[in-house]
N, C-alpha and C positions, 0 to 999 in steps of 0.2 A: 941141495937141489930139490926142486919141487917136482912131484910126480905129475905126469900128464893125465888129466881126467879124460873120460870118454867124450867123443864128439858131441853127443846130445847134450851133455852138461855144459860144454863150452857154448853151444848155440843158444841155450837157455840164458846163460849169463850175458852173452853179448847183446841179446835182445833187451836186457834190463839195464846194463851198465853203459851209460853214455860215453864215458872216457874210453872204455875198451872198444866200443863200436867206432868212435871217431878215429882213434889211433889205427885200428885195423883197416878202416876204409882209406885213410891217408896212406898207410903203408902199401896197400895194394895198388892204389892209384899211382903212387910215385915209383913203385917197384923197387923200393929200397930194402935190401935184405936186412939191414940193421934195424929198421923200423918194424919189419915183420917179426924179427926175433924179439924185439921189445914188446910188441903187442901180444905175442904168445906168452912171454914171461909175465906180463901184467895180468892177463886173464888167468893164468895158472895161480898166481899169487892171490888174486881176488877170490878164486874158488877155494883155495886152501884156507884163507881167512874166514870165508863163509862157513866152511865145514867146521872149523874150530869154534866159531860163534854158536853154531847150531848145537854142537856137543856141550858147550858151556851152558846153553839155555836148557838142554835136557837135564843136565845135572842139577841146575838151579831149581827146575820144576820138581825134581825128585827129592829136593831138600838135602842134597849132598854137599852143597856149598853154603857157607855162611857169609854174611856181609862183612 
């Protein structure tokens, strides 16, 4: 299970991710609870992936990972 990030982080992500933004807008417009859940899960997954990527890049810059 993916942990829920803070609201400010979610808002920042939705501003930059077109897929999350469109799915969220459609979910709210149609008031479909399954789409709302899917939108929340997609955002959380994207944020987790971004955090993992940032950690990898920090390690790479510090020379801890080899190619």
